C-alpha positions as CSV (number, residue, x, y, z in Angstrom):
1,X,109.3,59.1,71.0
2,X,110.4,58.3,74.6
3,X,113.4,60.6,74.2
4,X,111.1,63.4,72.9
5,X,108.7,63.0,75.8
6,X,111.6,63.0,78.3
7,X,113.0,66.2,76.7
8,X,109.6,67.9,76.9
9,X,109.2,66.8,80.5
10,X,112.6,68.3,81.4
11,X,111.6,71.6,79.7
12,X,108.4,71.8,81.7
13,X,109.9,70.8,85.1
14,X,110.8,73.7,87.4
15,X,114.5,74.0,88.2
16,X,115.2,72.6,91.7
17,X,116.4,75.5,93.9
18,X,119.9,75.5,95.4
19,X,120.3,74.5,99.0
20,X,119.0,77.3,101.4
21,X,121.3,79.0,103.8
22,X,123.4,82.1,104.5
23,X,126.6,82.4,102.4
24,X,129.2,85.2,103.3
25,X,132.0,86.7,101.2
26,X,134.6,89.3,102.1
27,X,137.0,90.8,99.6
28,X,140.6,90.1,100.2
29,X,142.8,92.9,101.9
30,X,144.5,93.7,98.6
31,X,141.3,94.2,96.6
32,X,140.9,97.6,94.9
33,X,137.6,98.1,96.7
34,X,137.0,96.3,100.0
35,X,133.4,95.0,100.4
36,X,131.3,92.3,102.2
37,X,128.5,90.3,100.8
38,X,125.9,88.1,102.7
39,X,123.5,86.0,100.6
40,X,120.4,84.4,102.1
41,X,118.9,81.7,99.9
42,X,115.3,80.7,100.6
43,X,113.9,77.2,100.2
44,X,112.0,78.3,97.0
45,X,115.2,79.6,95.4
46,X,114.7,83.3,95.9
47,X,117.1,85.3,97.9
48,X,118.4,88.5,99.4
49,X,121.9,89.8,99.0
50,X,123.3,92.2,101.6
51,X,126.0,94.5,100.2
52,X,128.4,96.0,102.8
53,X,125.8,95.6,105.5
54,X,124.1,98.7,104.1
55,X,122.0,97.7,101.1
56,X,119.6,94.7,100.7
57,X,118.8,93.4,97.2
58,X,115.7,91.2,96.7
59,X,116.4,88.6,94.0
60,X,114.4,86.0,92.1
61,X,115.7,82.4,91.6
62,X,118.0,83.0,88.6
63,X,119.4,86.3,90.1
64,X,120.0,84.5,93.4
65,X,122.0,81.8,91.7
66,X,124.2,84.3,89.9
67,X,124.7,86.0,93.4
68,X,125.5,82.6,94.8
69,X,128.3,82.0,92.3
70,X,129.6,85.5,92.9
71,X,129.8,84.9,96.7
72,X,131.3,81.5,96.2
73,X,133.8,82.8,93.7
74,X,132.9,80.2,91.1
75,X,135.1,80.5,88.0
76,X,133.1,82.1,85.2
77,X,133.4,79.2,82.7
78,X,132.1,76.8,85.4
79,X,129.3,79.1,86.4
80,X,128.2,79.6,82.8
81,X,128.3,75.8,82.2
82,X,126.2,75.1,85.3
83,X,123.6,77.9,84.6
84,X,123.4,76.8,81.0
85,X,122.6,73.2,82.0
86,X,120.1,74.1,84.7
87,X,118.1,76.7,82.7
88,X,118.8,75.4,79.2
89,X,120.2,78.7,77.9
90,X,123.2,79.5,75.8
91,X,126.4,79.7,77.8
92,X,127.4,83.0,76.4
93,X,124.0,84.4,77.4
94,X,124.4,83.0,80.9
95,X,127.9,84.7,81.1
96,X,126.6,88.0,79.9
97,X,123.7,88.0,82.4
98,X,126.1,87.1,85.2
99,X,128.6,89.9,84.3
100,X,125.7,92.4,84.1
101,X,124.5,91.5,87.6
102,X,128.0,91.5,89.0
103,X,128.7,95.0,87.5
104,X,125.4,96.3,89.1
105,X,126.4,94.9,92.5
106,X,130.0,96.3,92.2
107,X,128.5,99.7,91.4
108,X,126.6,99.6,94.7
109,X,129.8,99.3,96.6
110,X,130.9,102.8,95.4
111,X,127.5,104.6,95.8
112,X,127.0,106.5,99.1
113,X,123.6,107.7,100.2
114,X,121.9,104.6,98.8
115,X,118.4,103.4,99.6
116,X,118.8,100.5,102.1
117,X,116.4,98.3,100.2
118,X,117.2,98.3,96.5
119,X,115.9,96.7,93.4
120,X,118.2,96.7,90.4
121,X,117.4,96.5,86.6
122,X,117.8,92.8,86.2
123,X,114.9,90.5,86.7
124,X,113.8,90.1,90.3
125,X,111.0,88.7,92.5
126,X,108.0,90.8,93.6
127,X,108.5,92.1,97.2
128,X,106.7,90.1,100.0
129,X,105.2,87.6,97.5
130,X,107.2,84.5,98.5
131,X,107.1,82.1,101.4
132,X,110.2,82.9,103.3
133,X,112.2,81.2,106.1
134,X,112.4,84.4,108.3
135,X,111.4,88.1,108.0
136,X,113.5,90.5,106.1
137,X,113.4,93.0,109.0
138,X,112.8,93.4,112.7
139,X,111.3,96.7,113.9
140,X,112.7,97.1,117.4
141,X,111.0,99.6,119.7
142,X,113.8,100.0,122.2
143,X,111.8,102.4,124.4
144,X,108.3,103.9,124.5
145,X,109.6,107.1,126.2
146,X,109.1,110.3,124.2
147,X,110.9,113.7,124.3
148,X,109.5,116.4,126.5
149,X,108.0,118.1,123.4
150,X,105.6,115.2,122.9
151,X,102.5,114.0,124.8
152,X,103.8,110.8,126.5
153,X,100.2,109.7,127.0
154,X,100.1,108.9,123.3
155,X,102.7,106.2,123.6
156,X,101.5,102.7,124.6
157,X,103.5,102.6,127.8
158,X,100.7,100.6,129.6
159,X,101.5,97.7,127.3
160,X,104.9,97.1,128.9
161,X,106.4,96.8,132.4
162,X,110.1,97.2,131.6
163,X,112.7,97.9,128.9
164,X,115.1,95.3,127.8
165,X,118.7,95.9,128.9
166,X,121.6,96.5,126.6
167,X,122.7,92.9,126.8
168,X,119.2,91.6,126.2
169,X,118.9,93.7,123.0
170,X,122.3,92.3,122.0
171,X,120.8,88.8,122.4
172,X,117.7,89.8,120.3
173,X,120.0,91.1,117.4
174,X,122.1,87.9,117.6
175,X,119.1,85.7,117.5
176,X,117.8,87.7,114.5
177,X,121.0,87.3,112.7
178,X,121.0,83.6,113.5
179,X,117.6,83.3,112.0
180,X,118.8,85.0,108.9
181,X,117.2,88.5,109.5
182,X,119.4,91.1,107.8
183,X,117.7,94.4,108.7
184,X,117.1,96.0,112.1
185,X,115.1,99.2,112.6
186,X,115.5,101.0,115.9
187,X,112.4,102.9,116.8
188,X,110.2,103.8,119.7
189,X,109.1,106.0,121.3
190,X,112.2,108.1,120.8
191,X,115.2,105.8,120.6
192,X,117.8,108.5,121.1
193,X,116.6,108.7,124.7
194,X,118.5,105.5,125.4
195,X,122.1,106.2,126.3
196,X,123.2,102.9,124.8
197,X,121.9,103.6,121.3
198,X,125.4,103.9,119.8
199,X,126.3,100.5,121.4
200,X,123.2,98.9,120.0
201,X,123.9,100.2,116.5
202,X,127.6,99.0,116.8
203,X,126.4,95.5,117.8
204,X,124.2,95.1,114.7
205,X,127.0,96.3,112.5
206,X,129.4,93.8,114.0
207,X,126.9,91.1,113.0
208,X,126.8,92.3,109.5
209,X,123.2,93.6,109.7
210,X,121.7,96.7,108.0
211,X,120.5,99.1,110.7
212,X,118.2,102.1,110.5
213,X,117.0,104.7,113.0
214,X,113.6,106.3,113.3
215,X,113.8,109.4,115.3
216,X,112.4,112.9,115.9
217,X,115.9,114.1,115.0
218,X,116.3,116.7,117.7
219,X,119.5,115.1,119.2
220,X,121.0,115.1,115.8
221,X,121.4,118.8,115.8
222,X,124.7,118.2,117.7
223,X,127.4,117.1,115.3
224,X,129.2,115.0,118.0
225,X,126.2,112.9,118.7
226,X,125.4,112.4,115.0
227,X,129.0,111.5,114.3
228,X,129.0,108.9,117.1
229,X,126.0,107.2,115.5
230,X,127.5,107.2,112.0
231,X,130.8,105.9,113.2
232,X,129.1,102.9,114.8
233,X,127.7,101.8,111.4
234,X,124.2,103.4,111.1
235,X,123.0,102.8,107.6
236,X,119.8,105.0,107.2
237,X,117.7,107.4,109.2
238,X,114.0,108.4,109.1
239,X,113.3,111.8,110.7
240,X,109.7,112.5,111.9
241,X,109.4,116.1,111.0
242,X,107.5,118.8,112.9
243,X,107.5,121.4,110.1
244,X,106.4,124.3,112.2
245,X,109.5,124.1,114.5
246,X,112.8,125.2,113.1
247,X,114.9,122.9,115.3
248,X,113.6,120.0,113.3
249,X,114.7,121.6,110.0
250,X,118.1,122.3,111.5
251,X,118.4,118.6,112.5
252,X,117.4,117.5,109.0
253,X,119.9,119.8,107.3
254,X,122.6,118.5,109.6
255,X,121.8,114.9,108.7
256,X,121.5,115.7,105.0
257,X,125.1,117.1,105.1
258,X,126.3,113.5,105.7
259,X,126.3,110.7,103.1
260,X,123.7,108.6,104.9
261,X,120.3,107.7,103.3
262,X,117.6,109.9,104.8
263,X,113.8,109.5,104.7
264,X,111.5,112.2,106.1
265,X,108.2,111.3,107.8
266,X,105.5,113.9,107.6
267,X,102.1,113.6,109.4
268,X,99.4,115.6,107.8
269,X,97.3,117.5,110.3
270,X,94.6,120.2,110.3
271,X,97.3,122.6,111.4
272,X,99.8,122.0,108.6
273,X,97.5,120.9,105.7
274,X,97.5,124.4,104.1
275,X,101.3,124.5,104.2
276,X,102.1,120.9,103.1
277,X,102.7,121.8,99.4
278,X,105.3,124.3,100.4
279,X,106.8,121.9,103.0
280,X,107.3,119.3,100.2
281,X,109.0,121.9,98.0
282,X,111.3,122.9,100.8
283,X,112.2,119.3,101.5
284,X,113.2,118.8,97.9
285,X,115.2,122.1,97.9
286,X,117.2,120.7,100.8
287,X,118.1,117.5,99.0
288,X,115.6,115.1,100.5
289,X,115.0,112.1,98.3
290,X,112.5,109.9,100.1
291,X,109.4,110.7,102.1
292,X,106.8,108.8,104.2
293,X,103.4,110.3,104.6
294,X,100.6,109.6,107.1
295,X,97.5,111.5,108.3
296,X,96.5,112.3,111.8
297,X,92.9,111.4,111.1
298,X,90.8,109.7,108.4
299,X,89.2,113.0,107.3
300,X,92.6,113.9,105.7
301,X,92.6,110.7,103.6
302,X,91.9,112.5,100.3
303,X,94.5,115.1,101.1
304,X,97.0,112.4,101.8
305,X,96.5,111.0,98.3
306,X,96.8,114.5,96.8
307,X,100.2,115.1,98.5
308,X,101.5,111.7,97.7
309,X,100.9,112.6,94.0
310,X,102.7,115.9,94.5
311,X,105.6,114.2,96.2
312,X,106.0,111.8,93.3
313,X,105.8,114.6,90.8
314,X,108.7,116.4,92.7
315,X,110.8,113.2,92.3
316,X,110.5,112.1,95.9
317,X,110.6,108.3,96.5
318,X,107.5,107.3,98.5
319,X,108.3,105.0,101.5
320,X,105.2,103.2,102.7
321,X,106.4,100.1,104.6
322,X,108.5,101.6,107.5
323,X,107.0,101.9,111.0
324,X,106.5,105.4,112.3
325,X,107.7,106.6,115.7
326,X,104.8,107.5,118.1
327,X,104.1,111.2,118.0
328,X,101.7,113.7,119.3
329,X,99.2,112.5,116.7
330,X,100.0,108.8,117.0
331,X,100.1,108.3,113.2
332,X,99.2,104.8,112.2
333,X,100.1,104.5,108.6
334,X,97.2,105.0,106.1
335,X,99.4,104.7,103.0
336,X,99.4,100.9,103.2
337,X,95.6,101.1,102.4
338,X,96.2,103.2,99.3
339,X,96.7,101.5,95.9
340,X,96.8,98.1,97.7
341,X,100.6,97.8,97.9
342,X,101.8,94.4,99.0
343,X,101.7,94.0,102.8
344,X,104.6,92.6,104.7
345,X,103.3,92.9,108.2
346,X,103.9,89.7,110.1
347,X,105.6,88.3,107.0
348,X,108.4,90.5,105.7
349,X,108.8,92.2,109.1
350,X,107.9,91.8,112.7
351,X,107.8,94.3,115.5
352,X,109.5,93.9,118.9
353,X,108.2,95.9,121.9
354,X,110.5,97.3,124.6
355,X,109.9,94.3,126.8
356,X,110.6,91.8,124.0
357,X,107.0,91.0,123.1
358,X,106.6,90.2,119.4
359,X,103.8,91.7,117.3
360,X,103.1,91.3,113.5
361,X,103.7,95.0,113.1
362,X,103.4,98.3,114.9
363,X,99.8,99.0,115.9
364,X,98.8,95.4,115.3
365,X,98.2,94.5,119.0
366,X,98.4,90.7,118.6
367,X,101.2,89.3,120.8
368,X,102.8,86.3,119.1
369,X,105.1,85.6,122.1
370,X,108.3,87.0,123.6
371,X,111.5,86.8,121.7
372,X,113.6,86.1,124.8
373,X,111.3,83.4,126.2
374,X,109.6,81.6,123.3
375,X,111.2,79.4,120.6
376,X,111.6,81.1,117.2
377,X,109.5,78.4,115.5
378,X,106.5,79.4,117.7
379,X,106.9,83.1,117.0
380,X,107.3,82.7,113.2
381,X,104.5,80.2,112.9
């Protein structure tokens, strides 16, 4: 009887998570396909895996352990033995699950134009549902300046008295990487107005972080400038589209001709609402795969829901959790209020203003501290 009770107790006791931390791997020079992996294990056993500093996989505890053995290059027989003992499953079953996950990850290495945040077919954890040691992402407003075509009075310039220097932003990215934050979004304002943008992107790439750019796209009409950003390691772009101006469409077509993942942000307004259906169809015809929608005022809330449904029916992926660059209509996202999607503000991501002040998210004007002046423990708490 004592043996039976002990066996039942073992079956009901949760598996103790592996030791948390960041674990890197780089394929050897003679590997058929060169690639890099960075695994972050959380105290609760869940994890995130960064593939080639361009794709982030969110994993539950078992998937995280398989990723750990892949990164650590554990021999398969030893891995199967350990997983079998920890989770009380058949060794062959453990080996098959490991090989399936490994093949999925290997396939990502060869796929260009991939969503920077990816969820694969194997079992995973629900986004933003766990207690985590650090955010998944930092949204960095490197400037609040706007292009001449926008009304600069809409940007919150009165909130700041300066912009961080290039070296100070390097320090922010380095701190973020030290805290285990794998994803950096460069936004504004209009981030392409900073001459050091290619250098900032290159620095995040040298850390191994995933980096995205939120822009009006107008400077991307020039192939030389676009090429300079891509060569520094930029992983994805969101273009805030003004559909009534052809220069924006030209910029979008130019970016779509590359192999970078592109999201289009569209703000519904009284001026474009009658044309939005055709705008969505034109985006699909150009090859756009992902879209973010907001509305310029609450009166368009119902229309926003309608066009979200149309976008989904056209096969567009709906992106709801990225910040939106300040624009003429200052769109604060309404889609996070629709269908009650999980909120990651202040948890899965934080927002850094141009002077280093930390907010839970764009538009949430609660200063948690300053990333250059305050200890991380204070900011994260």
